[in-house]
Wavefront OBJ file of the C-alpha trace (Angstrom):
o trace
v 40.190 16.016 25.778
v 36.556 17.021 25.855
v 34.780 14.479 23.678
v 32.161 17.035 22.509
v 34.835 18.622 20.426
v 35.512 15.606 18.045
v 31.730 14.856 18.143
v 31.045 18.227 16.593
v 33.295 17.764 13.728
v 31.197 15.388 11.622
v 27.758 16.752 13.242
v 28.170 20.455 12.263
v 28.279 19.728 8.317
v 25.382 17.259 8.787
v 23.306 19.874 10.523
v 24.517 22.457 7.951
v 23.186 20.132 5.198
v 19.716 19.859 6.778
v 19.395 23.530 7.298
v 20.432 24.228 3.674
v 17.936 21.942 2.401
v 15.261 23.378 4.730
v 15.557 26.946 3.981
v 17.696 27.115 0.715
v 14.827 27.625 -1.664
v 12.655 29.719 0.748
v 15.693 32.118 1.573
v 18.400 31.566 -1.213
v 20.558 34.238 0.476
v 21.191 31.938 3.484
v 22.305 28.905 1.385
v 25.848 30.067 0.804
v 26.623 30.906 4.402
v 24.849 27.741 5.656
v 27.031 25.767 3.186
v 30.363 27.424 4.076
v 30.213 28.241 7.813
v 29.519 24.726 9.155
v 32.114 23.159 7.085
v 34.850 25.827 7.932
v 33.978 25.567 11.625
v 34.411 21.820 11.393
v 37.897 22.264 9.646
v 38.912 24.572 12.503
v 37.815 22.065 15.075
v 39.320 19.202 13.336
v 42.747 21.051 13.428
v 42.229 21.995 17.226
v 41.428 18.187 17.911
v 44.614 17.334 16.113
v 46.636 19.780 18.107
v 45.187 18.789 21.330
v 45.684 15.168 20.598
v 49.235 15.621 19.779
v 51.625 12.966 18.588
v 51.762 9.375 19.865
v 48.456 9.784 21.596
v 45.248 7.822 21.125
v 41.568 8.704 22.112
v 39.208 5.779 22.216
v 35.697 6.239 23.740
v 32.488 4.433 22.976
v 28.936 3.967 24.033
v 26.726 1.027 23.086
v 23.909 1.651 20.509
v 22.237 -1.709 20.412
v 22.863 -5.310 21.274
v 22.706 -7.616 18.275
v 22.911 -11.050 19.757
v 26.419 -11.209 18.668
v 29.066 -8.242 18.628
v 27.449 -5.160 19.844
v 27.386 -1.979 17.765
v 28.742 1.140 19.496
v 28.940 4.781 18.636
v 32.693 5.091 19.044
v 35.485 7.398 18.512
v 38.869 6.309 17.672
v 41.460 9.064 17.167
v 45.211 8.793 16.702
v 47.733 10.863 14.700
v 47.024 9.804 11.210
v 43.138 9.858 11.516
v 43.466 13.406 12.901
v 45.789 14.509 10.011
v 43.353 13.152 7.451
v 40.353 14.964 9.102
v 42.411 18.272 8.859
v 42.749 17.489 5.120
v 39.077 16.708 4.725
v 38.070 19.898 6.407
v 40.558 22.044 4.443
v 39.626 20.710 0.944
v 35.755 20.789 1.735
v 35.950 24.349 2.934
v 37.861 25.464 -0.223
v 35.339 23.537 -2.478
v 32.328 25.116 -0.753
v 33.776 28.623 -1.173
v 34.759 27.931 -4.741
v 31.321 26.592 -5.551
v 29.651 29.901 -4.619
v 31.260 31.373 -7.763
v 31.439 28.338 -10.049
v 27.727 27.501 -9.717
v 26.638 31.150 -8.963
v 23.784 30.910 -11.523
v 22.685 27.495 -10.803
v 19.112 27.285 -9.461
v 20.028 23.958 -7.940
v 22.900 25.257 -5.800
v 21.205 24.811 -2.433
v 20.720 21.122 -2.988
v 24.178 20.873 -4.387
v 25.734 22.646 -1.335
v 23.669 20.486 1.178
v 24.870 17.344 -0.444
v 28.571 18.484 -0.388
v 28.145 19.197 3.295
v 26.560 15.722 3.990
v 29.255 14.212 1.819
v 31.943 16.051 4.062
v 30.093 14.827 7.187
v 30.112 11.211 6.075
v 33.985 11.191 5.358
v 34.436 12.727 8.704
v 32.407 9.942 10.230
v 34.477 7.364 8.576
v 37.714 8.916 9.774
v 36.621 9.345 13.263
v 34.571 6.124 13.712
v 35.863 3.549 16.227
v 33.141 0.980 15.129
v 33.086 -0.851 11.816
v 29.361 -0.701 11.359
v 29.276 2.966 12.109
v 32.006 3.458 9.684
v 30.045 1.500 7.107
v 27.132 4.085 7.527
v 29.554 6.846 6.621
v 30.926 4.681 3.786
v 27.468 4.248 2.231
v 26.246 7.750 2.813
v 29.352 9.001 0.694
v 28.157 6.499 -2.068
v 24.696 7.929 -2.072
v 25.944 11.515 -1.960
v 28.368 10.876 -5.000
v 25.403 9.490 -7.083
v 23.425 12.702 -6.719
v 26.415 15.053 -6.942
v 27.884 13.397 -10.049
v 24.477 13.580 -11.670
v 23.761 17.243 -10.634
v 23.270 18.058 -14.108
v 20.728 15.271 -14.677
v 19.363 17.032 -17.970
v 22.538 15.704 -19.772
v 22.897 12.124 -20.731
v 26.476 11.973 -19.666
v 25.685 12.966 -16.094
v 22.878 10.489 -15.812
v 24.905 7.553 -17.017
v 27.939 8.480 -15.053
v 26.166 8.842 -11.847
v 24.413 5.488 -12.344
v 27.658 3.799 -13.232
v 29.423 5.152 -10.223
v 26.538 3.956 -7.931
v 26.532 0.382 -9.377
v 30.129 -0.085 -9.689
v 30.819 1.046 -6.155
v 27.926 -0.916 -4.746
v 29.250 -3.964 -6.530
v 32.412 -3.657 -4.503
v 30.439 -2.882 -1.342
v 28.711 -6.277 -1.231
v 31.790 -8.469 -0.514
v 33.060 -5.566 1.588
v 29.909 -6.019 3.814
v 30.489 -9.692 4.242
v 34.103 -8.975 5.007
v 33.156 -6.685 7.838
v 30.712 -9.206 9.217
v 33.281 -12.083 9.225
v 35.949 -9.789 10.643
v 33.476 -8.865 13.441
v 32.631 -12.679 14.014
v 36.271 -13.735 14.262
v 37.354 -10.830 16.453
v 34.233 -10.977 18.615
v 33.575 -7.284 18.192
v 33.180 -4.471 15.543
v 35.276 -2.079 17.608
v 38.445 -1.248 15.709
v 40.652 -1.484 18.621
v 39.348 -4.851 19.513
v 39.840 -6.038 15.784
v 43.343 -4.687 15.783
v 44.188 -6.514 19.102
v 42.736 -9.736 17.653
v 44.850 -9.414 14.532
v 47.902 -8.640 16.616
v 47.313 -11.811 18.886
v 46.626 -13.973 15.860
v 42.928 -14.574 16.826
v 41.443 -14.095 13.442
v 40.517 -17.421 12.008
v 40.040 -16.293 8.187
v 42.471 -13.497 7.512
v 43.036 -14.073 3.853
v 39.347 -14.332 3.143
v 38.656 -11.295 5.131
v 41.359 -9.222 3.591
v 40.172 -10.290 -0.054
v 36.533 -9.336 0.784
v 37.605 -6.014 2.025
v 39.790 -5.340 -0.887
v 36.764 -5.742 -3.237
v 35.058 -2.779 -1.372
v 38.532 -0.799 -1.534
v 38.778 -1.459 -5.255
v 35.306 -0.011 -5.764
v 35.581 2.964 -3.591
v 39.138 3.886 -4.375
v 38.906 3.151 -8.111
v 41.440 0.432 -8.191
v 41.497 -2.110 -11.115
v 39.309 -3.771 -12.063
v 36.497 -1.355 -10.641
v 38.222 1.737 -11.531
v 36.155 2.652 -14.582
v 33.486 4.716 -12.845
v 36.063 7.542 -11.830
v 36.978 8.884 -15.313
v 33.359 8.960 -16.222
v 32.351 10.747 -13.040
v 33.918 13.878 -14.560
v 30.440 14.655 -15.866
v 29.772 16.032 -12.495
v 30.644 19.641 -11.554
v 34.413 20.216 -11.184
v 34.278 21.130 -7.585
v 32.678 17.933 -6.785
v 35.529 16.323 -8.650
v 38.024 17.956 -6.341
v 36.140 16.672 -3.406
v 35.864 13.247 -4.461
v 39.405 12.798 -5.957
v 41.250 14.621 -3.025
v 39.791 14.075 0.361
v 36.594 12.041 0.394
v 35.296 8.821 -1.287
v 38.422 7.526 -3.027
v 40.545 8.284 0.108
v 38.125 6.224 2.090
v 39.231 3.003 0.739
v 42.958 3.603 1.356
v 42.158 4.964 4.795
v 40.274 1.760 5.641
v 43.268 -0.616 4.504
v 45.654 1.766 6.443
v 43.400 1.560 9.571
v 43.212 -2.279 9.449
v 46.646 -2.894 7.991
v 47.453 -5.419 10.824
v 44.717 -7.669 9.451
v 46.203 -7.520 5.912
v 49.673 -8.282 7.330
v 48.261 -11.709 8.337
v 47.936 -12.590 4.761
v 50.856 -12.549 2.371
v 48.516 -13.755 -0.485
v 46.245 -10.628 0.107
v 49.288 -8.320 0.140
v 50.382 -9.704 -3.265
v 46.971 -9.386 -4.695
v 46.958 -5.652 -3.495
v 50.438 -5.087 -4.978
v 49.367 -6.514 -8.433
v 46.202 -4.586 -8.437
v 48.100 -1.413 -7.564
v 50.656 -2.068 -10.246
v 48.135 -2.656 -12.971
v 46.135 0.441 -11.770
v 49.250 2.659 -11.783
v 50.574 1.729 -15.235
v 47.316 1.518 -16.962
v 45.957 4.646 -15.727
v 49.116 6.587 -16.470
v 48.949 5.334 -20.133
v 45.215 6.255 -20.496
v 46.099 9.764 -19.188
v 48.787 10.322 -21.680
v 46.067 9.683 -24.468
v 43.096 11.774 -23.211
v 41.909 15.067 -24.567
v 39.681 15.996 -21.916
v 41.407 18.070 -19.211
v 39.341 16.476 -16.361
v 39.638 13.000 -17.710
v 43.453 13.383 -17.630
v 43.254 14.486 -13.993
v 40.912 11.622 -13.242
v 43.240 9.053 -14.523
v 45.960 10.705 -12.637
v 44.056 10.202 -9.356
v 43.680 6.508 -10.194
v 47.288 6.172 -10.664
v 48.109 8.122 -7.468
v 45.672 5.911 -5.590
v 47.772 3.019 -6.877
v 50.779 4.445 -5.274
v 48.999 4.623 -1.937
v 47.796 1.015 -2.303
v 51.178 -0.067 -3.322
v 52.753 1.449 -0.177
v 50.135 -0.528 1.798
v 50.994 -3.720 0.003
v 54.600 -3.197 1.313
v 53.392 -2.831 4.932
v 54.175 0.878 5.218
v 51.284 2.773 6.459
v 53.046 5.900 7.104
v 54.253 6.225 3.560
v 50.682 5.630 2.137
v 48.978 8.183 4.407
v 51.800 10.625 3.687
v 51.042 10.441 -0.012
v 47.198 10.417 0.519
v 47.584 13.831 2.503
v 50.181 15.279 0.022
v 48.124 14.129 -3.009
v 44.868 15.515 -1.503
v 46.282 18.982 -1.452
v 47.778 19.203 -4.925
v 44.972 17.297 -6.594
v 42.359 19.362 -5.096
v 44.439 22.283 -6.445
v 44.651 20.789 -9.868
v 40.890 20.270 -10.156
v 39.978 23.760 -8.850
v 42.564 25.304 -11.193
v 41.203 23.145 -13.988
v 37.709 24.525 -13.215
v 38.959 28.066 -13.709
v 40.546 27.314 -17.070
v 37.368 25.591 -18.263
v 35.376 28.444 -16.836
v 37.445 30.841 -19.093
v 37.824 28.533 -22.124
v 34.379 27.231 -22.380
v 35.536 23.657 -23.102
v 37.271 20.576 -21.464
v 39.373 19.903 -24.650
v 43.004 20.697 -24.260
v 43.332 20.510 -28.021
v 40.856 23.289 -28.295
v 42.481 25.271 -25.443
v 45.771 25.072 -27.416
v 44.091 27.415 -29.981
v 42.834 30.102 -27.731
v 45.036 32.968 -27.770
v 46.310 34.461 -24.538
v 44.516 31.764 -22.282
v 47.296 31.743 -19.696
v 47.099 35.534 -19.496
v 43.354 35.518 -18.952
v 43.804 32.958 -15.950
v 47.200 33.831 -14.360
v 46.427 32.511 -10.914
v 45.118 29.171 -12.314
v 48.173 29.033 -14.776
v 50.707 29.376 -11.901
v 48.810 27.318 -9.361
v 48.274 24.450 -11.891
v 52.042 24.524 -12.832
v 52.823 24.177 -9.064
v 50.567 21.302 -8.742
v 51.658 19.446 -11.839
v 55.263 19.815 -10.500
v 54.058 18.206 -7.232
v 52.360 15.443 -9.182
v 55.491 14.809 -11.098
v 57.296 14.473 -8.008
v 60.178 16.969 -8.342
v 61.836 18.554 -5.284
v 61.028 20.502 -3.207
v 57.340 20.098 -3.627
v 55.294 17.793 -1.440
v 54.840 15.175 -4.200
v 58.450 14.624 -4.227
v 58.657 13.645 -0.567
v 55.492 11.510 -0.400
v 56.244 9.568 -3.703
v 59.914 8.940 -2.663
v 58.426 7.603 0.766
v 56.487 5.138 -1.335
v 59.499 4.106 -3.308
v 61.544 3.733 -0.226
v 58.897 1.419 1.301
v 58.913 -0.611 -1.842
v 62.795 -0.928 -1.771
v 62.835 -2.091 1.772
v 60.199 -4.633 1.226
v 61.932 -5.947 -1.944
v 64.969 -6.321 0.275
v 63.095 -8.252 2.893
v 63.092 -5.161 5.221
v 59.500 -3.974 5.368
v 58.803 -0.952 7.287
v 55.683 -2.245 9.120
v 56.533 -0.099 12.205
v 55.240 -2.509 14.607
v 52.140 -3.380 12.856
v 53.229 -6.745 12.050
v 56.508 -8.497 11.482
v 58.586 -7.437 8.406
v 58.667 -11.040 7.168
v 54.943 -10.897 6.774
v 55.369 -8.755 3.637
v 56.382 -10.808 0.549
v 59.486 -9.801 -1.286
v 57.461 -10.156 -4.476
v 55.087 -7.518 -3.326
v 57.868 -4.989 -2.937
v 59.410 -5.729 -6.320
v 56.076 -5.550 -8.075
v 55.403 -2.066 -6.307
v 58.960 -0.702 -7.028
v 59.148 -1.539 -10.696
v 55.514 -0.372 -11.476
v 56.007 2.957 -9.280
v 59.218 3.693 -11.255
v 57.607 3.297 -14.575
v 54.452 5.194 -13.371
v 56.769 8.046 -12.407
v 58.066 8.301 -15.931
v 54.675 8.193 -17.461
v 53.335 10.684 -14.888
v 55.928 13.126 -15.894
v 55.164 12.698 -19.482
v 51.320 13.358 -19.314
v 51.715 16.172 -16.732
v 54.139 17.990 -19.279
v 51.783 17.252 -22.268
v 48.998 18.662 -20.325
v 50.692 21.916 -19.494
v 52.308 22.429 -22.791
v 49.483 21.693 -25.025
v 46.828 23.712 -22.858
v 48.943 26.865 -22.361
v 51.853 26.946 -24.693
v 50.693 25.793 -28.044
v 52.118 27.820 -31.073
v 48.623 27.676 -32.649
v 47.417 30.087 -29.935
v 50.343 32.392 -30.425
v 49.667 32.440 -34.168
v 46.077 33.097 -33.603
v 46.987 36.007 -31.332
v 49.657 37.367 -33.734
v 46.868 37.254 -36.385
v 44.806 39.762 -34.304
v 42.198 37.307 -33.132
v 39.922 38.724 -30.460
v 40.347 37.193 -27.057
v 36.622 37.241 -26.592
v 35.825 35.824 -30.064
v 38.167 33.009 -30.178
v 36.883 31.121 -27.077
v 33.315 31.738 -28.235
v 34.266 30.045 -31.579
v 36.034 27.237 -29.996
v 33.116 26.684 -27.537
v 30.649 26.534 -30.449
v 32.757 23.883 -32.097
v 33.783 21.781 -29.147
v 30.708 22.177 -27.090
v 30.264 23.616 -23.702
v 31.694 21.669 -20.608
v 28.986 19.267 -19.316
v 29.164 20.671 -15.753
v 29.094 24.344 -16.518
v 26.059 24.968 -18.850
v 24.788 28.058 -17.291
v 27.162 30.849 -18.524
v 30.945 30.863 -17.861
v 31.408 34.423 -18.771
v 33.877 36.797 -17.219
v 32.867 37.503 -13.700
v 31.343 40.976 -13.257
v 33.195 41.734 -10.048
v 36.465 41.344 -11.865
v 36.131 42.077 -15.492
v 39.760 42.044 -16.414
v 40.311 38.408 -15.679
v 38.150 35.168 -15.933
v 38.933 34.400 -12.336
v 36.335 35.442 -9.735
v 37.828 36.052 -6.338
v 36.018 33.138 -4.683
v 37.567 30.809 -7.334
v 41.039 32.284 -6.942
v 41.885 32.460 -3.225
v 41.147 28.712 -2.743
v 43.877 28.006 -5.260
v 46.547 29.815 -3.262
v 45.374 28.360 -0.048
v 45.892 24.789 -1.395
v 49.245 25.898 -3.050
v 50.814 26.406 0.376
v 50.655 22.776 1.617
v 51.444 21.663 -2.158
v 54.668 23.563 -1.846
v 55.712 23.136 1.729
v 54.019 19.955 3.319
v 56.436 17.567 2.082
v 59.210 19.167 3.985
v 57.404 18.219 7.255
v 58.249 14.624 6.502
v 62.047 15.380 7.083
v 61.203 16.370 10.771
v 61.157 13.320 12.593
v 59.801 14.865 15.703
v 56.627 16.011 13.855
v 55.007 14.307 10.861
v 56.625 10.746 11.256
v 55.699 10.975 15.054
v 52.213 11.967 14.203
v 51.959 8.951 11.880
v 52.918 6.692 14.789
v 56.643 6.291 13.980
v 58.837 5.234 11.148
v 61.033 7.390 8.813
v 59.572 9.353 5.928
v 63.033 10.439 4.473
v 63.662 9.227 0.942
v 66.781 6.958 0.476
v 69.454 8.294 -1.841
v 68.872 5.374 -4.311
v 65.091 5.915 -4.738
v 65.345 9.571 -4.654
v 67.893 9.631 -7.529
v 66.019 6.940 -9.486
v 62.534 8.448 -9.079
v 63.820 12.044 -9.860
v 65.697 10.947 -12.779
v 62.681 8.911 -14.266
v 60.518 11.943 -13.639
v 63.133 14.127 -15.485
v 63.346 11.642 -18.395
v 59.480 11.797 -18.599
v 59.443 15.651 -18.765
v 62.171 15.663 -21.370
v 60.608 13.110 -23.561
v 57.141 14.816 -23.476
v 58.920 18.158 -24.163
v 60.866 16.720 -27.067
v 57.799 15.032 -28.597
v 55.860 18.522 -28.100
v 58.647 20.470 -29.849
v 58.812 17.947 -32.653
v 55.117 17.771 -33.165
v 54.800 21.630 -33.239
v 57.695 21.878 -35.621
v 55.946 19.496 -38.060
v 52.884 21.745 -37.548
v 54.877 24.892 -38.303
v 56.598 23.666 -41.474
v 53.292 22.145 -42.882
v 54.874 18.627 -43.132
v 52.142 15.820 -43.656
v 50.552 14.129 -40.605
v 51.346 10.551 -39.658
v 49.921 7.686 -41.627
v 47.077 7.175 -39.097
v 45.453 10.779 -39.661
v 42.553 9.487 -41.421
v 41.550 7.416 -38.482
v 41.388 10.391 -35.919
v 38.110 12.432 -35.821
v 38.328 16.113 -36.327
v 38.125 18.009 -32.968
v 37.155 21.582 -32.191
v 37.097 22.723 -35.850
v 40.684 22.103 -36.300
v 42.075 20.310 -39.403
v 42.696 16.509 -38.585
v 46.399 16.886 -39.412
v 46.823 19.828 -36.911
v 45.114 17.797 -34.176
v 47.384 14.738 -34.682
v 50.714 16.578 -35.248
v 49.980 18.889 -32.173
v 49.481 15.996 -29.713
v 52.660 14.708 -28.139
v 50.837 11.917 -26.585
v 50.338 10.298 -29.881
v 54.079 10.561 -30.665
v 54.924 8.954 -27.248
v 52.282 6.287 -27.246
v 52.386 5.126 -30.821
v 50.169 2.170 -31.552
v 49.062 2.336 -27.865
v 47.402 5.679 -28.404
v 44.183 4.415 -29.662
v 43.554 1.629 -26.961
v 44.808 3.936 -24.257
v 42.413 6.703 -25.282
v 39.385 4.211 -24.801
v 40.660 2.826 -21.480
v 42.143 -0.271 -23.242
v 38.613 -1.514 -23.762
v 37.830 -2.343 -20.170
v 34.392 -0.786 -20.341
v 33.853 -2.537 -23.654
v 34.719 -5.916 -22.098
v 32.542 -5.249 -19.184
v 29.610 -4.442 -21.591
v 30.260 -7.708 -23.392
v 30.614 -9.948 -20.334
v 28.010 -8.370 -18.123
v 25.681 -5.689 -19.476
v 24.730 -7.869 -22.683
v 24.100 -10.862 -20.798
v 21.999 -9.050 -18.177
v 19.986 -7.130 -20.814
v 19.387 -10.220 -22.863
v 18.161 -12.186 -19.655
v 16.007 -9.132 -19.035
v 14.526 -9.291 -22.508
v 13.925 -12.984 -22.091
v 12.130 -12.336 -18.783
v 10.043 -9.672 -20.358
v 9.222 -12.056 -23.236
v 8.090 -14.847 -20.896
v 6.227 -12.553 -18.822
v 4.295 -10.735 -21.632
v 3.924 -13.772 -24.047
v 3.692 -16.691 -21.965
v 2.468 -15.728 -18.436
v 0.232 -12.990 -19.729
v -1.215 -15.414 -22.439
v -2.298 -17.710 -19.801
v -3.942 -14.896 -17.923
v -5.508 -13.460 -20.878
v -6.821 -17.029 -21.741
v -8.387 -17.476 -18.338
v -10.036 -14.183 -18.705
v -11.189 -15.057 -22.249
v -12.711 -18.482 -21.203
v -14.644 -16.598 -18.349
v -15.954 -14.165 -20.771
v -17.093 -16.919 -23.148
v -18.751 -18.786 -20.270
v -20.520 -15.503 -19.290
v -21.740 -14.872 -22.732
v -23.051 -18.535 -23.046
v -24.915 -18.176 -19.822
v -26.307 -14.754 -20.847
v -27.797 -16.125 -23.935
v -29.579 -18.815 -21.999
v -31.297 -16.005 -19.798
v -34.192 -15.154 -22.253
v -36.667 -14.067 -19.547
v -39.286 -16.573 -20.968
v -40.878 -18.666 -18.117
v -41.967 -21.380 -20.471
v -38.440 -21.860 -21.764
v -36.970 -22.186 -18.234
v -39.618 -24.808 -17.441
v -39.082 -26.736 -20.640
v -35.304 -26.779 -19.928
v -36.004 -27.884 -16.366
v -38.359 -30.893 -17.602
v -35.699 -31.919 -20.048
v -33.089 -31.971 -17.549
v -35.207 -33.970 -15.084
v -35.992 -36.593 -17.865
v -32.360 -36.705 -18.740
v -31.323 -37.328 -15.228
v -34.046 -40.015 -14.767
v -32.878 -41.861 -17.888
v -29.225 -41.695 -16.573
v -30.323 -43.193 -13.305
v -32.287 -45.885 -14.949
v -29.532 -46.911 -17.304
l 1 2 3 4 5 6 7 8 9 10 11 12 13 14 15 16 17 18 19 20 21 22 23 24 25 26 27 28 29 30 31 32 33 34 35 36 37 38 39 40 41 42 43 44 45 46 47 48 49 50 51 52 53 54 55 56 57 58 59 60 61 62 63 64 65 66 67 68 69 70 71 72 73 74 75 76 77 78 79 80 81 82 83 84 85 86 87 88 89 90 91 92 93 94 95 96 97 98 99 100 101 102 103 104 105 106 107 108 109 110 111 112 113 114 115 116 117 118 119 120 121 122 123 124 125 126 127 128 129 130 131 132 133 134 135 136 137 138 139 140 141 142 143 144 145 146 147 148 149 150 151 152 153 154 155 156 157 158 159 160 161 162 163 164 165 166 167 168 169 170 171 172 173 174 175 176 177 178 179 180 181 182 183 184 185 186 187 188 189 190 191 192 193 194 195 196 197 198 199 200 201 202 203 204 205 206 207 208 209 210 211 212 213 214 215 216 217 218 219 220 221 222 223 224 225 226 227 228 229 230 231 232 233 234 235 236 237 238 239 240 241 242 243 244 245 246 247 248 249 250 251 252 253 254 255 256 257 258 259 260 261 262 263 264 265 266 267 268 269 270 271 272 273 274 275 276 277 278 279 280 281 282 283 284 285 286 287 288 289 290 291 292 293 294 295 296 297 298 299 300 301 302 303 304 305 306 307 308 309 310 311 312 313 314 315 316 317 318 319 320 321 322 323 324 325 326 327 328 329 330 331 332 333 334 335 336 337 338 339 340 341 342 343 344 345 346 347 348 349 350 351 352 353 354 355 356 357 358 359 360 361 362 363 364 365 366 367 368 369 370 371 372 373 374 375 376 377 378 379 380 381 382 383 384 385 386 387 388 389 390 391 392 393 394 395 396 397 398 399 400 401 402 403 404 405 406 407 408 409 410 411 412 413 414 415 416 417 418 419 420 421 422 423 424 425 426 427 428 429 430 431 432 433 434 435 436 437 438 439 440 441 442 443 444 445 446 447 448 449 450 451 452 453 454 455 456 457 458 459 460 461 462 463 464 465 466 467 468 469 470 471 472 473 474 475 476 477 478 479 480 481 482 483 484 485 486 487 488 489 490 491 492 493 494 495 496 497 498 499 500 501 502 503 504 505 506 507 508 509 510 511 512 513 514 515 516 517 518 519 520 521 522 523 524 525 526 527 528 529 530 531 532 533 534 535 536 537 538 539 540 541 542 543 544 545 546 547 548 549 550 551 552 553 554 555 556 557 558 559 560 561 562 563 564 565 566 567 568 569 570 571 572 573 574 575 576 577 578 579 580 581 582 583 584 585 586 587 588 589 590 591 592 593 594 595 596 597 598 599 600 601 602 603 604 605 606 607 608 609 610 611 612 613 614 615 616 617 618 619 620 621 622 623 624 625 626 627 628 629 630 631 632 633 634 635 636 637 638 639 640 641 642 643 644 645 646 647 648 649 650 651 652 653 654 655 656 657 658 659 660 661 662 663 664 665 666 667 668 669 670 671 672 673 674 675 676 677 678 679 680 681 682 683 684 685 686 687 688
């Protein structure tokens, strides 16, 4: 294969970003083609590279960048089946996001800088995926963190965007510090930063500190991939533009941590303790995020917590030693989660609010956004994991991997011995993944029913409410979406719908892999071979259990919704805790409570789950308050103690100067008298 072809994949978006920044303001008409064309060409090239590489092949090439006195740093390419597959996902999602953004942010004066950052973000993820050197991979890793800071804070005039971008930057950097030490220690033990050399050292057992290395790397993974306890930045990152959310959640940034563990899985298989830590981290992340998603009213926060939970699935599969299942779910999730966020952006664009309770009172919302309605339904079914959509096959692959690990038969596929995976890790992942499947079905069903099928909207429409007036009324009560402050009116090119063409066709492009990609896992001569062997077919036991739990979750949410809407229709009193819930979107408090099936399903857990179980408050008490108190103490010491001495020194010099100035009278007789008195005084002192 010609090495220039894979080298162009990360280079083109980076050059497009530079060109967009250079000419975007001077020639705004060029900003959109400069944003779309390089990323689209990179996506095509990534597909060509994947097809040329084929299955079971590896491309490894490197040139030394600089000597370091220790392990050298090399500009290296390391491509195999699963890295080429992820690069195709990155290119597809990034292209759809760039096209979608041309309509979503069409009136944004900062669009050129936004588009340039998205292109640079894409180039950084390509660099992470294609890099064969850990130090070069680290460069892409950090560039993504910087881009996410600027993109999440794109609407910096809002307080939410500013605080969310700063929080995302600080939390991810908190994980990056031990991650950096882990890379240095790994390179020192292996004698090289080259990924093939590191994997060879792990396979030969030449790593001296595998557990320490694995735990240090997991800290960075927890930050980038939003795993407990460093997950809190991702829901707050919803203050950024919706297309950015789709890119971060589906194909970049959060996927980078999972990709790194998958790439270096032989290192983790040397430490059973690290695998158990990863399994526990994944279990807490899965269950906690699913409970939080069931209690959220903000559409994008529901999807954000959903992403956290699905990343927990991927981390859980890695904890059981099955890289193929994890990468399979990563790619499958990337397609349907990008579709969910882009469809949510269309709905928000039409409804003028993020609140699903406010959307429930907009008449004819699903008729105004038919493409978003149907594609969101498809993506939610894939998220729930019902056959025959992609989410079913990839999620069942994770459950199957956990089942084998629990039985002591981990599917490591030659990356390490099956006995290296503790059975406890398999049981932890299996039980938590099953419970999460139940909760995922519940919150996905709640989201769809409350947003589009509420009887409140039907009643408003039957009462003759104007389809144009009602959204404006809801918007004035609930407030405009933080990331669309410009004017989410109906698109002029298509006045009959709230879906501009540039926002519509990316939905159907992503719907294709959402519906059909999972079936590829059944073909042992294609997807499993591309992922370096193994079987991705679900076992009968996990398929029945997983699907059964998903169906139970759907029925439970549907029953709670029917019960809640029936109480609302009959005017029965609200639950006893009505007085503790704030009024939302201008609706009576009782209506908001009764119409939300999440409250019925969670009961007393609803309040804590809505606020993320107080993790942010705990961090505020443990870290923010002590740091701010220490800062206040330092400021006091600096201003009241150090500056007091400085001011005292200055005051003493001033007083001395004044005293000397008083002695300078300009009278020669006075000077001679003082001189004579001094001489006499000195003579007396000498004599004495």
